[in-house]
C-alpha positions in Angstrom: 0.0 0.0 0.0 1.3 3.5 -1.0 2.0 5.8 1.9 -0.2 9.0 1.6 0.9 12.4 2.9 -0.8 13.7 6.0 -4.1 15.6 5.3 -2.5 19.1 6.2 0.4 18.5 3.8 -2.0 17.6 1.0 -4.0 20.6 1.5 -1.0 22.8 1.6 0.2 21.2 -1.7 -3.2 21.8 -3.3 -3.1 25.4 -2.2 0.3 25.8 -3.8 -1.1 24.4 -7.0 -3.9 26.9 -7.0 -1.5 29.8 -6.4 1.5 28.8 -8.5 0.1 26.4 -11.1 2.1 23.4 -9.9 2.6 21.3 -6.8 5.8 21.6 -4.6 8.6 19.4 -5.8 9.1 16.2 -3.9 5.8 16.0 -2.1 2.8 14.7 -3.8 3.0 11.4 -5.7 3.7 12.4 -9.4 0.6 10.6 -10.7 -1.7 12.5 -8.3 0.1 15.8 -9.1 -0.5 15.2 -12.8 -4.2 14.5 -12.0 -4.5 17.6 -9.9 -3.2 19.7 -12.7 -5.6 18.2 -15.2 -8.4 18.8 -12.7 -7.5 22.5 -12.4 -7.1 22.8 -16.2 -10.8 21.4 -16.5 -11.9 24.4 -14.5 -12.5 22.6 -11.2 -11.7 24.0 -7.8 -11.4 22.0 -4.6 -14.3 23.6 -2.8 -16.1 25.1 -5.8 -19.4 24.1 -7.4 -19.4 21.1 -9.7 -20.0 21.6 -13.4 -23.1 20.3 -14.9 -22.0 16.7 -15.0 -23.4 14.3 -17.5 -25.6 11.8 -15.8 -27.2 9.3 -18.0 -30.8 8.2 -17.0 -33.7 6.3 -18.5 -33.4 5.5 -22.2 -29.9 7.0 -22.5 -28.6 4.8 -19.6 -30.4 1.8 -21.2 -28.5 2.5 -24.4 -25.2 2.8 -22.7 -25.8 -0.5 -20.8 -26.7 -2.2 -24.1 -23.5 -0.9 -25.8 -21.4 -2.4 -23.0 -23.4 -5.7 -22.9 -20.4 -8.0 -23.3 -18.3 -6.0 -20.7 -21.2 -6.2 -18.2 -21.9 -9.9 -18.9 -18.3 -11.0 -18.1 -17.8 -8.5 -15.3 -20.9 -9.2 -13.1 -19.8 -12.6 -11.9 -16.3 -11.4 -11.0 -17.8 -8.3 -9.3 -20.0 -10.5 -7.2 -17.0 -12.7 -6.2 -15.0 -9.6 -5.5 -17.8 -8.1 -3.3 -17.8 -11.1 -1.1 -14.2 -10.2 -0.2 -15.1 -6.7 0.8 -18.6 -7.1 2.2 -19.3 -5.4 5.6 -16.2 -3.1 5.2 -18.3 0.0 4.3 -17.3 -0.4 0.6 -18.6 -0.9 -2.8 -17.5 -2.5 -6.1 -18.0 -0.4 -9.3 -17.7 -1.0 -13.0 -17.3 2.1 -15.3 -17.2 2.2 -19.1 -14.3 3.5 -21.1 -15.7 7.1 -20.8 -15.9 6.9 -16.9 -19.7 6.4 -16.8 -20.7 4.1 -13.9 -22.5 0.9 -15.3 -23.0 -1.4 -12.4 -22.4 -1.2 -8.6 -22.5 -3.6 -5.6 -22.1 -2.4 -2.0 -23.1 -2.4 1.6 -26.5 -0.7 2.1 -25.1 1.8 4.6 -22.3 2.9 2.4 -24.4 3.0 -0.7 -26.6 5.7 0.9 -23.5 7.8 1.6 -22.1 7.1 -1.8 -25.3 8.4 -3.5 -24.7 11.8 -2.0 -21.6 12.2 -4.2 -23.2 10.5 -7.2 -21.5 7.2 -7.0 -24.5 5.6 -8.8 -25.1 4.1 -12.2 -25.3 6.6 -15.0 -23.0 9.2 -13.3 -19.7 10.3 -15.0 -16.6 10.0 -12.9 -14.3 11.3 -15.6 -11.6 13.6 -14.2 -13.1 16.6 -16.1 -16.3 16.2 -14.1 -15.1 14.8 -10.6 -11.4 15.8 -10.5 -8.8 13.4 -9.2 -10.6 9.9 -8.4 -9.5 6.4 -8.9 -11.9 5.7 -11.9 -11.1 8.9 -13.8 -7.4 8.9 -13.0 -7.1 5.2 -14.0 -8.7 6.2 -17.3 -6.3 9.1 -17.8 -3.3 7.1 -16.8 -4.3 3.8 -18.4 -3.0 2.0 -15.4 -4.1 0.9 -11.9 -4.2 3.7 -9.2 -5.3 4.3 -5.6 -6.6 7.6 -4.4 -7.0 8.0 -0.7 -8.9 10.6 1.3 -7.5 14.1 0.7 -5.7 13.0 -2.4 -9.1 13.5 -4.2 -9.1 16.9 -5.8 -12.5 17.8 -4.6 -12.8 18.1 -0.9 -16.4 16.7 -1.0 -14.8 13.3 -2.0 -12.2 13.3 0.7 -14.2 10.7 2.8 -13.4 8.1 0.1 -10.6 5.7 -0.3 -10.6 4.2 -3.9 -8.5 1.6 -6.0 -9.2 1.1 -9.6 -7.7 -0.9 -12.4 -8.3 -0.7 -16.3 -9.9 -3.6 -18.0 -8.4 -4.2 -21.5 -10.4 -5.6 -24.4 -9.0 -8.5 -26.5 -7.9 -6.1 -29.2 -5.8 -4.0 -26.7 -8.3 -1.2 -26.4 -9.4 0.1 -23.0 -12.9 -1.6 -22.3 -13.7 -0.1 -18.9 -12.6 0.4 -15.3 -13.1 -1.8 -12.2 -13.1 0.1 -8.8 -13.4 -0.6 -5.1 -14.5 2.5 -3.2 -15.0 2.8 0.5 -14.9 4.9 3.6 -11.3 6.2 3.9 -11.2 4.8 7.5 -11.5 1.3 6.1 -8.5 1.5 3.8 -6.8 -1.8 3.4 -3.2 -2.6 2.0 -4.4 -5.3 -0.4 -7.4 -3.4 -2.1 -5.4 -2.3 -5.2 -4.0 -5.9 -5.7 -7.4 -7.3 -5.2 -9.1 -5.2 -7.8 -6.1 -5.5 -10.2 -6.5 -9.4 -10.0 -10.3 -9.1 -10.6 -9.7 -6.9 -13.6 -7.3 -9.5 -15.0 -10.0 -12.2 -14.6 -12.5 -10.1 -16.6 -10.0 -9.5 -19.3 -9.3 -13.2 -19.6 -13.1 -13.9 -19.9 -13.3 -11.3 -22.7 -10.5 -12.8 -24.6 -11.7 -16.4 -24.3 -15.3 -15.2 -25.3 -13.7 -13.7 -28.4 -12.1 -17.0 -29.4 -15.5 -18.5 -30.5 -14.4 -18.1 -34.1 -10.6 -18.5 -33.4 -8.1 -20.8 -31.8 -7.3 -20.0 -28.2 -3.8 -20.5 -27.0 -2.7 -20.3 -23.3 0.8 -19.3 -22.4 3.0 -19.2 -19.4 6.8 -19.4 -18.7 6.0 -22.0 -16.0 4.1 -25.1 -17.1 2.1 -24.9 -13.9 1.1 -21.4 -14.7 -0.9 -22.5 -17.8 -4.6 -22.3 -16.9 -4.2 -19.9 -14.0 -5.2 -16.2 -13.8 -1.6 -15.2 -14.5 -1.5 -17.0 -18.0 -1.3 -15.2 -21.3 -4.2 -15.9 -23.6 -4.0 -15.4 -27.4 -6.8 -15.5 -30.0 -5.3 -16.9 -33.3 -7.3 -16.8 -36.5 -7.7 -20.1 -38.3 -5.1 -19.0 -40.9 -2.5 -18.3 -38.2 -2.6 -14.6 -37.3 -2.7 -13.2 -33.8 -5.9 -11.3 -33.5 -6.5 -10.9 -29.8 -4.6 -11.2 -26.6 -4.7 -10.3 -22.9 -2.1 -8.1 -21.3 -0.2 -11.0 -20.0 0.2 -12.4 -23.5 1.3 -9.1 -24.9 4.0 -8.9 -22.3 5.1 -12.5 -22.9 5.3 -12.3 -26.6 6.9 -8.8 -26.6 3.9 -7.4 -28.6 1.9 -4.2 -28.4 -1.8 -3.7 -29.2 -1.0 -2.3 -32.6 0.5 -5.8 -33.6 -2.8 -7.6 -33.2 -4.3 -8.5 -36.6 -0.9 -7.8 -38.3 1.4 -10.5 -36.8 1.4 -14.2 -37.7 2.0 -16.5 -34.8 5.2 -17.8 -36.4 6.7 -14.3 -36.1 6.1 -14.5 -32.2 7.1 -18.0 -31.4 9.3 -20.6 -33.0 6.5 -23.1 -34.0 3.7 -22.9 -36.6 -0.1 -23.2 -35.9 0.0 -26.5 -37.6 2.6 -27.8 -35.1 0.6 -26.5 -32.1 -2.6 -28.1 -33.4 -0.8 -31.4 -34.2 0.8 -31.5 -30.7 -2.7 -30.8 -29.1 -4.2 -33.7 -31.1 -1.4 -36.1 -30.0 -1.2 -35.0 -26.4 -4.5 -33.4 -25.4 -4.1 -31.3 -22.2 -0.4 -31.2 -22.2 1.3 -27.9 -22.9 4.1 -27.7 -25.5 7.4 -26.0 -24.8 7.9 -23.2 -27.3 10.6 -20.3 -27.6 10.4 -16.8 -28.5 12.8 -15.7 -31.2 15.2 -14.4 -28.5 15.4 -17.8 -27.0 13.0 -17.3 -24.1 11.3 -20.6 -23.3 7.6 -20.9 -22.3 4.8 -23.4 -22.5 1.8 -23.2 -24.9 -1.4 -25.1 -24.9 -4.1 -25.0 -27.5 -7.5 -24.9 -25.8 -10.0 -25.7 -28.6 -10.5 -29.2 -30.1 -7.6 -29.3 -32.6 -9.0 -31.7 -35.2 -12.1 -29.6 -35.7 -10.0 -26.4 -36.0 -7.7 -28.0 -38.5 -10.6 -29.1 -40.6 -12.0 -25.6 -40.6 -8.9 -23.8 -41.6 -8.3 -22.7 -45.1 -5.5 -24.5 -46.9 -3.9 -21.6 -48.6 -2.3 -18.2 -47.8 -1.6 -18.8 -44.1 2.0 -17.6 -44.2 1.5 -15.1 -47.1 2.5 -11.6 -46.3 -0.2 -9.0 -46.1 -0.4 -6.3 -48.6 0.6 -2.8 -47.5 -1.8 0.1 -46.8 -1.5 1.5 -50.3 -2.5 -1.8 -51.8 -5.7 -1.7 -49.5 -6.7 1.5 -51.2 -6.1 0.3 -54.8 -9.4 -0.2 -56.7 -7.9 -0.6 -60.1 -7.1 2.8 -61.7 -3.8 2.6 -63.5 -2.8 6.3 -62.8 -3.4 5.9 -59.1 -1.6 2.5 -59.1 1.5 4.1 -60.9 1.6 6.8 -58.2 1.5 4.3 -55.4 4.2 2.1 -57.1 6.5 5.2 -57.3 6.0 6.1 -53.7 6.9 2.6 -52.6 10.2 2.9 -54.4 11.3 6.0 -52.3 9.7 4.6 -49.1 12.4 4.7 -46.3 14.7 6.9 -48.2 15.3 10.7 -47.3 13.3 11.9 -50.3 10.3 14.2 -49.5 7.0 13.5 -51.3 4.8 16.1 -52.9 1.2 15.0 -53.7 -0.6 17.1 -56.2 -4.3 16.9 -57.2 -7.6 18.6 -57.0 -9.4 19.2 -53.7 -11.2 16.0 -52.6 -9.1 13.4 -54.6 -7.9 11.8 -51.4 -4.4 13.3 -50.9 -4.4 12.9 -47.1 -5.7 9.4 -47.3 -2.9 8.6 -49.8 -0.3 10.2 -47.6 -1.4 8.3 -44.6 -1.3 5.1 -46.5 2.2 5.9 -47.8 3.3 6.4 -44.1 1.5 3.2 -43.1 3.3 1.3 -45.8 6.8 2.4 -44.9 9.3 1.7 -42.2 8.1 4.6 -40.1 4.6 3.3 -39.7 5.0 2.6 -36.0 5.8 6.2 -35.3 3.4 9.2 -35.4 1.7 10.5 -38.6 1.1 14.2 -37.8 -1.1 16.1 -40.3 -1.7 19.8 -40.4 -3.8 21.6 -42.8 -1.9 24.9 -43.6 -5.0 26.4 -45.1 -7.1 25.8 -41.9 -4.8 27.3 -39.3 -5.1 31.1 -38.9 -2.1 32.9 -40.1 -1.2 34.4 -36.6 -1.2 30.9 -35.1 0.5 28.7 -37.7 4.0 29.6 -36.4 3.2 28.5 -33.0 1.2 25.4 -34.3 4.2 24.2 -36.3 7.3 25.2 -34.4 6.0 25.2 -30.8 6.4 27.9 -28.2 8.1 28.4 -24.9 6.2 29.1 -21.7 4.7 32.6 -21.7 5.7 33.2 -25.4 2.6 35.2 -26.0 -0.7 36.2 -24.5 -3.1 33.3 -24.2 -0.3 30.7 -24.6 -0.5 27.5 -22.5 1.5 28.1 -19.3 3.6 25.0 -19.9 4.3 26.0 -23.6 3.9 23.6 -26.6 6.4 21.3 -28.5 4.8 22.1 -31.9 3.6 19.7 -34.6 7.1 19.3 -36.1 8.5 17.8 -32.8 5.3 15.7 -32.4 6.3 14.0 -35.7 9.6 12.9 -34.3 10.6 9.5 -35.9 7.4 9.5 -38.0 5.9 11.5 -40.8 4.8 15.1 -41.0 2.1 15.8 -43.6 1.6 19.4 -44.5 -1.6 19.6 -46.5 -2.3 22.6 -48.8 1.3 23.8 -48.3 0.7 26.3 -51.0 -1.5 28.3 -48.5 1.5 28.7 -46.1 2.5 32.3 -45.5 5.8 33.3 -47.0 7.4 34.0 -43.5 6.5 30.6 -42.4 8.0 29.1 -45.7 11.3 30.7 -44.8 11.2 29.1 -41.3 10.2 25.8 -42.7 13.0 25.8 -45.1 15.5 26.5 -42.4 14.2 23.6 -40.4 14.4 21.2 -43.4 18.0 22.3 -43.9 19.3 22.3 -40.4 17.0 19.5 -39.1 16.4 21.5 -36.0 13.4 23.4 -34.5 13.7 26.5 -32.3 10.4 27.2 -30.4 8.7 30.6 -30.7 9.7 32.8 -27.7 13.2 31.4 -27.5 14.9 28.2 -26.2 17.4 25.8 -27.3 17.1 24.3 -30.8 15.9 20.8 -30.8 16.8 18.1 -33.2 14.1 16.6 -35.4 13.8 13.6 -37.6 10.8 13.0 -39.7 9.7 12.0 -43.2 8.1 14.9 -45.1 5.0 14.6 -47.2 3.4 17.8 -48.6 0.2 18.2 -50.6 -1.5 21.0 -52.6 -4.2 21.5 -55.1 -2.3 24.5 -56.5 0.4 24.4 -59.3 3.3 24.9 -57.0 5.8 24.9 -59.7 4.0 27.8 -61.6 3.6 29.6 -58.3 7.3 29.3 -57.5 8.1 30.7 -61.1 5.8 33.6 -60.2 7.4 34.1 -56.8 4.1 33.5 -54.9 5.7 30.4 -53.4 9.4 30.2 -52.4 11.3 28.4 -55.3 13.9 27.2 -52.8 11.3 25.6 -50.6 9.6 24.1 -53.6 12.7 22.3 -54.7 13.3 21.1 -51.1 9.9 19.6 -50.7 9.7 18.2 -54.4 11.8 15.1 -54.0 9.1 13.0 -55.8 5.8 14.5 -57.1 2.9 12.3 -57.8 -0.4 13.5 -59.3 -3.6 11.9 -58.2 -6.3 11.8 -60.9 -9.6 13.4 -60.5 -12.7 11.2 -59.9 -13.9 12.1 -63.5 -10.6 10.8 -64.9 -10.5 7.5 -63.0 -11.3 4.2 -64.7 -12.4 2.5 -61.5 -15.6 4.4 -60.7 -17.6 1.1 -60.2 -15.1 -0.4 -57.9 -14.9 3.0 -55.9 -18.7 3.0 -55.6 -18.8 -0.6 -54.4 -16.2 0.1 -51.7 -17.9 3.3 -50.6 -21.4 1.7 -50.4 -19.9 -1.3 -48.4 -18.1 1.0 -45.9 -21.2 3.4 -45.5 -23.6 0.5 -45.1 -21.7 -2.2 -43.1 -24.7 -4.1 -41.9 -26.6 -4.5 -45.3 -25.9 -4.9 -49.0 -26.9 -1.5 -50.6 -26.7 -0.8 -54.3 -27.7 1.9 -56.8 -30.4 2.0 -59.4 -28.9 1.3 -62.8 -29.9 4.6 -64.6 -28.7 6.6 -61.5 -25.4 4.8 -61.3 -24.8 5.7 -65.1 -25.6 9.3 -64.4 -23.4 9.4 -61.4 -20.5 7.8 -63.3 -20.6 10.5 -66.0 -21.1 13.6 -63.6 -18.0 16.0 -63.4 -17.7 15.8 -59.6 -15.9 19.1 -58.9 -15.5 18.0 -55.2 -14.2 14.6 -56.4 -14.2 11.6 -53.9 -15.0 13.8 -50.9 -18.1 15.1 -52.6 -19.2 11.8 -54.0 -18.8 10.0 -50.7 -20.9 12.7 -49.0 -23.6 12.3 -51.6 -23.6 8.5 -51.1 -23.6 9.0 -47.3 -26.6 11.2 -47.4 -28.6 8.9 -49.8 -27.8 5.9 -47.6 -29.3 7.8 -44.6 -32.4 8.4 -46.6 -33.1 4.7 -47.1 -35.9 3.1 -45.1 -35.0 0.1 -43.0 -36.4 -2.4 -45.6 -34.7 -0.6 -48.7 -31.5 -1.7 -50.2 -31.4 0.2 -53.5 -30.6 3.9 -53.7 -32.8 5.7 -56.3 -33.3 9.3 -57.4 -35.7 9.9 -54.5 -32.9 9.4 -52.0 -30.6 12.1 -53.5 -30.2 15.6 -52.1 -32.2 18.0 -54.4 -29.3 20.0 -55.7 -27.4 16.8 -56.8 -30.5 15.4 -58.3 -31.0 18.6 -60.3 -27.4 18.7 -61.5 -27.6 15.1 -62.6 -30.8 15.6 -64.6 -30.1 18.9 -66.1 -27.3 18.3 -68.7 -27.9 15.7 -71.5 -26.2 12.4 -71.0 -22.9 12.6 -72.5 -21.6 10.1 -75.2 -19.6 7.4 -73.4 -15.8 7.4 -74.0 -14.4 4.3 -75.5 -11.9 4.1 -72.6 -14.7 4.1 -69.9 -15.9 0.7 -69.0 -19.1 2.4 -67.8 -20.4 2.5 -71.4 -22.2 -0.8 -70.7 -25.9 -0.8 -70.9 -27.7 0.0 -67.6 -29.1 -3.5 -67.1 -25.5 -4.7 -66.8 -24.3 -2.1 -64.3 -25.8 -3.6 -61.2 -24.2 -7.0 -62.0 -20.9 -5.3 -62.6 -21.2 -3.5 -59.2 -21.9 -6.7 -57.4 -19.0 -8.4 -59.0 -16.8 -5.5 -58.0 -18.0 -5.7 -54.5 -17.1 -9.4 -54.4 -13.7 -8.5 -56.0 -13.1 -5.9 -53.3 -13.7 -8.5 -50.6 -11.3 -11.0 -52.3 -8.7 -8.3 -52.7 -8.9 -7.3 -49.0 -8.5 -11.0 -48.0 -5.6 -11.5 -50.2 -3.9 -8.2 -48.8 -4.6 -9.3 -45.3 -3.1 -12.8 -45.8 -6.6 -14.4 -45.2 -7.0 -12.7 -41.8 -10.7 -12.1 -41.6 -10.4 -9.4 -38.9 -7.8 -7.4 -40.9 -9.8 -7.7 -44.1 -12.9 -6.4 -42.3 -10.9 -3.4 -41.0 -9.6 -2.8 -44.5 -13.2 -2.8 -45.9 -14.7 -0.7 -43.0 -17.2 -3.4 -42.1 -17.8 -6.0 -39.3 -16.4 -9.5 -39.4 -20.2 -10.8 -39.3 -20.8 -8.7 -42.5 -17.7 -10.0 -44.2 -18.7 -13.6 -43.6 -22.2 -12.8 -45.0 -20.6 -11.3 -48.2 -18.5 -14.4 -48.6 -21.6 -16.5 -48.7 -23.4 -14.3 -51.3 
C-alpha cells in the first residue's frame, strides 16, 4: 500500500497548486500531481461548485448498458465474487465504461446511501473533467491501476473516500472499462489495489476467451504450472495463423503491443507454426508444448480448442503469405493511381520528400497516410496539419511550438509544436501552397538544419521525420511567379505524384462498391442502374469527398427495408445537376459504357472482388480484411456467402 501524505500537507500542496500552477517538488505522488493539474485545467476548484455533469438516465442509460453488454456480462460474476471479499467493510464495487460512466455497482447498504450523495451511482460520469482526481477517472487518464486515498481527491467533498481502480483491457488491446473498489477512507486496506487488479485481469481473460469462438485459443506461461491460472497469457489466433487478440499477460510474454494484433502471424512471435501447435494438441491433449520466442526465451503453450475440428475448418492456402501494404488496400484498379502508389513505394524509407498534387477532394491525405503506413516509419506518429485551416497568426506556434509565456493566451507549460510531435514518423503538410511566405522561410530552415527553435526562445531541438506535402495548387507555376518560395519548392519536391480526379479514373464502379460497403456495413446497398450511369458521368468538382458525401446522405435516406438507392434518396441539388445536362456520349476508354441493365451485376462483382482483394492483402486474416473494408466481421462472412 502506498503511503499518503498527511491531510494538512496535501491541503497545503493543493493550495500551492492553486496559487502557483504546480505542486511543490518532492511532495505529492507524481501521478496524483498530474491528475490535480488536469483537474485544475478542466476548470474545477477543490471547494467550488461542480460543473453540470453528464448523468445518463432512463433511455440514455439503457442505451449505454446495451452498448457495454459484453463487458457487463463478463464483469458481473467477477464483481459478485470480489464483493464477497469486501462485504461489511463500508465499501462498494463499481464498473465504469471507457468514458468513466458508472455501469454497475454492488455495495453495503449503509455505504451506498452515503455514496449516493456524491453520485457514486449508475449513470454518473466520474471522468476527471467532471469529478477531479478520483480512482476511476485517473485510471482512465493514466491507463493503469491507481489508488486515491482521502484528501488526495481533488474535490474536498470526495475526501471521505478511499478508492482503488484498475483498467480492463479488451481482446484487441483497447480500454474496455474500469473496475473500482471505493469505501470509507477509514476502512483502507493494504491489499485493495492488488485485489481489484486481479479481478480486472479475470474479466480481461473472460473477454479474450469469449472472443475465441471463431478463433483458436492459445494459453501461455513461462512455467508449465502457470498455464490455466489467472496469470497466464491468452492469445486468440485466426484459423489462418494470425494473432488477432490477446490479454495483457500475453502481450507482455510475446513482446507485442496492441498495434501488432491483426498484423502479426503466430510464427513471427514463437518458433512453431500453428499446424505444429494443433498437431501437438491432437497427439497430447491437455499437455502444454514447450515453445521459444525468437530471442530464445522458453515458455509453455497449450491450444484450448479441439484441434481436429479447428484443423478441418482452416483454409489450406495463404496462411503464411505476407499481408499487402496500406497503399494496396486503397487500390481499386485505376492505372494512374496505381502508378503513383508504385513510385511512392520505391522511395519509401529513403530521405526523399514526397509532394502529392491533385484537385481538392481526390484523397491526398488518405494517400499520404497510406504511404506512411506502408513504410518503415509506420509505428511512429503520422502528424497532419492543414496549412489552409490554421489562422495565419497561429500557424507559427502550431508548427514550431512555443516556450512558456511566449505570447498572451499561450499555455503556461508551452507547446512542443507539430514538427516535434512527428519525431521519428511522418509530417504531412496539407495545402502547403497556402502557407504564409514568412513561415515558408522558417520551414525551409528547419528542413535544412533538421532543428526546431520554439517561438519565444529556447534551445534548438533536433528533429527527424519523413516529409509529405500536398497541394491543389500548381506549386511549380507559383514558384516561377514568386508567390511560393522556389527554394522551398525544390526542397519539398523530391518526388511529385499527381492523383487523378474522380472524373478521370477508370475504377468508378469499384470505388462505388467500396464506398457503399463502408457506408452500409450491415446490409448490401446498391444503386439503381440509370442513377449509377448518371453518377458515373458527372463531373464531380469535389471529387471523392463530394461523391462520398452524396452516397452517405442517400444511404441515410433509405428506409429500413430498402437496399437500392434511387433518385428519390438524393439531395435535391445533386438530383437537379444530374438531370439537367444531357447524358454525354460514353468514352471508348470508359468501362461504364455498358448498358444500364449490366451495371448492377458489374457493381456486385466488383463488391465481391473488393472482398477478395482485402482478404488477399490481409493474408486471409478475416479481422484485418474487415478493417480494411470498413465493415464488421459478421458482414464480411455474409458477403463471402453471397
